[in-house]
C-alpha positions as a Markdown table, in Angstrom:
| # | Residue | x | y | z |
|---|---|---|---|---|
| 1 | Met | -35.6 | 46.1 | 138.0 |
| 2 | Lys | -38.2 | 46.4 | 135.3 |
| 3 | Lys | -36.3 | 44.0 | 132.9 |
| 4 | Leu | -36.0 | 41.4 | 135.6 |
| 5 | Phe | -39.6 | 41.8 | 136.5 |
| 6 | Leu | -40.6 | 41.6 | 132.8 |
| 7 | Ala | -38.3 | 38.4 | 132.2 |
| 8 | Leu | -39.9 | 36.7 | 135.1 |
| 9 | Leu | -43.4 | 37.6 | 133.9 |
| 10 | Leu | -42.8 | 36.1 | 130.6 |
| 11 | Ser | -41.1 | 33.0 | 132.1 |
| 12 | Val | -44.2 | 32.4 | 134.2 |
| 13 | Leu | -46.7 | 33.0 | 131.2 |
| 14 | Ser | -44.5 | 30.7 | 129.0 |
| 15 | Thr | -44.7 | 27.9 | 131.4 |
| 16 | Ile | -48.4 | 28.3 | 131.8 |
| 17 | Thr | -48.9 | 28.3 | 127.9 |
| 18 | Phe | -46.7 | 25.0 | 127.5 |
| 19 | Ala | -48.5 | 23.3 | 130.4 |
| 20 | Gln | -52.0 | 23.6 | 129.1 |
| 21 | Asn | -53.9 | 20.2 | 128.8 |
| 22 | Pro | -55.2 | 19.3 | 125.5 |
| 23 | Ile | -58.9 | 20.3 | 125.4 |
| 24 | Val | -61.7 | 17.8 | 124.9 |
| 25 | Gly | -63.6 | 18.7 | 121.8 |
| 26 | Thr | -60.7 | 20.3 | 119.8 |
| 27 | Asp | -59.9 | 19.2 | 116.2 |
| 28 | Met | -56.9 | 16.9 | 115.7 |
| 29 | Pro | -53.9 | 19.2 | 114.7 |
| 30 | Lys | -52.6 | 19.0 | 111.3 |
| 31 | Ala | -49.1 | 17.4 | 111.2 |
| 32 | Val | -46.7 | 15.4 | 109.1 |
| 33 | Phe | -45.1 | 12.3 | 110.3 |
| 34 | Tyr | -43.0 | 9.5 | 108.4 |
| 35 | Lys | -43.3 | 5.9 | 107.9 |
| 36 | Ala | -40.4 | 3.4 | 107.8 |
| 37 | Asp | -40.0 | 3.4 | 104.2 |
| 38 | Gly | -39.7 | 7.4 | 104.4 |
| 39 | Lys | -43.1 | 8.3 | 102.9 |
| 40 | Thr | -45.0 | 11.0 | 104.7 |
| 41 | Phe | -48.2 | 10.5 | 106.5 |
| 42 | Asn | -50.2 | 13.4 | 107.7 |
| 43 | Thr | -53.1 | 13.6 | 110.0 |
| 44 | Asp | -55.4 | 14.7 | 107.0 |
| 45 | Gln | -55.1 | 11.1 | 106.0 |
| 46 | Ile | -56.8 | 9.9 | 109.0 |
| 47 | Thr | -60.2 | 9.3 | 107.8 |
| 48 | Lys | -63.4 | 10.3 | 109.7 |
| 49 | Gly | -65.8 | 7.4 | 110.7 |
| 50 | Ser | -63.6 | 5.6 | 113.1 |
| 51 | Lys | -62.1 | 6.5 | 116.3 |
| 52 | Ser | -58.4 | 7.0 | 116.2 |
| 53 | Leu | -56.1 | 6.4 | 119.1 |
| 54 | Leu | -52.6 | 8.4 | 119.0 |
| 55 | Met | -49.7 | 7.6 | 121.3 |
| 56 | Leu | -46.4 | 9.7 | 121.7 |
| 57 | Phe | -43.9 | 7.2 | 123.1 |
| 58 | Asp | -40.2 | 7.0 | 123.6 |
| 59 | Ala | -38.6 | 3.8 | 122.9 |
| 60 | Thr | -36.7 | 3.8 | 126.3 |
| 61 | Cys | -39.5 | 5.0 | 128.6 |
| 62 | Glu | -40.6 | 2.2 | 131.0 |
| 63 | His | -44.0 | 3.8 | 131.2 |
| 64 | Cys | -44.3 | 3.7 | 127.5 |
| 65 | Gln | -43.4 | 0.1 | 127.3 |
| 66 | Lys | -45.8 | -0.8 | 129.9 |
| 67 | Val | -48.7 | 0.8 | 128.1 |
| 68 | Val | -47.8 | -0.7 | 124.5 |
| 69 | Ser | -47.5 | -4.0 | 126.4 |
| 70 | Asn | -50.9 | -3.5 | 127.9 |
| 71 | Ile | -52.5 | -2.4 | 124.7 |
| 72 | Ser | -50.8 | -5.4 | 122.9 |
| 73 | Lys | -52.5 | -7.8 | 125.2 |
| 74 | Arg | -56.0 | -6.4 | 124.4 |
| 75 | Ser | -55.1 | -5.9 | 120.7 |
| 76 | Thr | -58.4 | -8.0 | 119.7 |
| 77 | Glu | -60.4 | -5.0 | 121.2 |
| 78 | Leu | -58.8 | -2.7 | 118.6 |
| 79 | Lys | -60.6 | -3.7 | 115.5 |
| 80 | Asn | -62.7 | -0.7 | 115.0 |
| 81 | Val | -60.1 | 2.0 | 116.1 |
| 82 | Asn | -57.2 | 3.2 | 114.2 |
| 83 | Leu | -53.9 | 3.3 | 116.3 |
| 84 | Tyr | -51.1 | 5.6 | 115.6 |
| 85 | Leu | -48.0 | 5.1 | 117.6 |
| 86 | Ile | -45.7 | 7.9 | 117.0 |
| 87 | Ser | -42.1 | 8.7 | 118.3 |
| 88 | Gln | -39.3 | 11.0 | 117.7 |
| 89 | Asp | -36.7 | 8.1 | 118.0 |
| 90 | Glu | -34.9 | 6.6 | 115.0 |
| 91 | Tyr | -36.4 | 3.6 | 113.3 |
| 92 | Arg | -33.8 | 1.2 | 114.7 |
| 93 | Ser | -35.1 | 2.2 | 118.3 |
| 94 | Ile | -38.6 | 2.2 | 117.3 |
| 95 | Asn | -38.4 | -1.4 | 115.7 |
| 96 | Tyr | -36.6 | -2.6 | 118.7 |
| 97 | Phe | -39.5 | -1.0 | 120.8 |
| 98 | Met | -42.1 | -2.7 | 118.8 |
| 99 | Asp | -40.6 | -6.1 | 118.6 |
| 100 | Asn | -40.2 | -6.2 | 122.5 |
| 101 | Phe | -43.3 | -4.5 | 123.6 |
| 102 | Gly | -45.8 | -4.4 | 120.7 |
| 103 | Lys | -45.3 | -7.4 | 118.6 |
| 104 | Pro | -49.0 | -8.2 | 118.3 |
| 105 | Leu | -49.6 | -4.7 | 116.8 |
| 106 | Lys | -47.2 | -5.0 | 114.1 |
| 107 | Thr | -49.2 | -7.1 | 111.9 |
| 108 | Met | -52.5 | -5.3 | 112.4 |
| 109 | Lys | -53.8 | -3.3 | 109.4 |
| 110 | Asn | -55.3 | -0.5 | 111.4 |
| 111 | Val | -52.1 | 0.2 | 113.6 |
| 112 | Ser | -49.6 | 2.8 | 112.1 |
| 113 | Val | -45.9 | 3.3 | 113.6 |
| 114 | Leu | -44.6 | 6.6 | 112.6 |
| 115 | Gln | -41.5 | 8.8 | 113.2 |
| 116 | Asp | -41.8 | 12.5 | 114.2 |
| 117 | Lys | -38.5 | 13.3 | 112.8 |
| 118 | Asp | -39.4 | 17.2 | 112.2 |
| 119 | His | -40.4 | 17.2 | 116.2 |
| 120 | Val | -43.8 | 18.5 | 115.4 |
| 121 | Phe | -45.9 | 16.6 | 117.7 |
| 122 | Ile | -45.0 | 18.3 | 121.0 |
| 123 | Pro | -45.8 | 21.9 | 120.0 |
| 124 | Leu | -48.9 | 20.8 | 118.1 |
| 125 | Phe | -50.5 | 18.4 | 120.5 |
| 126 | His | -49.1 | 19.8 | 123.9 |
| 127 | Pro | -48.3 | 16.6 | 125.7 |
| 128 | Lys | -47.4 | 16.7 | 129.4 |
| 129 | Gln | -45.0 | 13.6 | 129.4 |
| 130 | Tyr | -44.4 | 10.4 | 127.9 |
| 131 | Pro | -46.6 | 8.4 | 127.0 |
| 132 | Ala | -49.1 | 10.7 | 125.8 |
| 133 | Leu | -52.3 | 9.2 | 124.6 |
| 134 | Tyr | -55.1 | 11.0 | 122.5 |
| 135 | Leu | -58.3 | 9.4 | 121.8 |
| 136 | Tyr | -60.2 | 11.2 | 118.8 |
| 137 | Gly | -63.7 | 10.5 | 117.9 |
| 138 | Lys | -65.1 | 9.6 | 114.4 |
| 139 | Asp | -65.4 | 13.3 | 113.9 |
| 140 | Lys | -61.4 | 13.7 | 114.6 |
| 141 | Lys | -62.2 | 15.8 | 117.6 |
| 142 | Leu | -60.6 | 15.0 | 120.8 |
| 143 | Glu | -62.7 | 12.7 | 123.3 |
| 144 | Phe | -59.9 | 12.0 | 125.9 |
| 145 | Tyr | -56.3 | 12.5 | 126.8 |
| 146 | Ser | -54.0 | 11.2 | 129.4 |
| 147 | Ser | -50.2 | 10.8 | 130.1 |
| 148 | Asp | -51.1 | 8.1 | 132.9 |
| 149 | Glu | -50.3 | 4.7 | 132.3 |
| 150 | Arg | -53.1 | 3.5 | 134.6 |
| 151 | Asp | -55.6 | 5.2 | 132.2 |
| 152 | Val | -55.2 | 2.6 | 129.6 |
| 153 | Pro | -58.5 | 0.8 | 130.7 |
| 154 | Arg | -60.3 | 4.0 | 130.3 |
| 155 | Phe | -59.4 | 4.4 | 126.6 |
| 156 | Phe | -60.6 | 0.7 | 126.0 |
| 157 | Ser | -63.9 | 1.5 | 127.7 |
| 158 | Arg | -64.4 | 4.6 | 125.4 |
| 159 | Ile | -63.3 | 2.6 | 122.2 |
| 160 | Lys | -66.3 | 0.2 | 122.4 |
């Protein structure tokens, strides 16, 4: 009986730990992702001085597709923010996703599409679901987090 209770207690505590929302004001986690050419890109390379929007997406996720489409429609408003689109998918799927939902973003110098092939994003950033959007300030501290596709306008109001 004690073992069953202990197992149940550990399960509940684990669920609570993984269900935590990212906390506003926390530093951007250190993580390594990959560019299409196979070169690494780590979050230390994100410079301070401009805001950064990180989005975890899945290429087959309809909500992710809507969010990137909505962001693409307002791409001219992204001039002063760095956008990092991050996926665990293979680049073949990522490229299809970008061609069909984020085409205007592909040519922008402040937009990077990255692969999380080591699967480090989820344990480091603690997203609730896809898509997960993180807005970091000029000091690389979290300003806003959401997994709700209806919050895209809130991100644009915060990047101005």
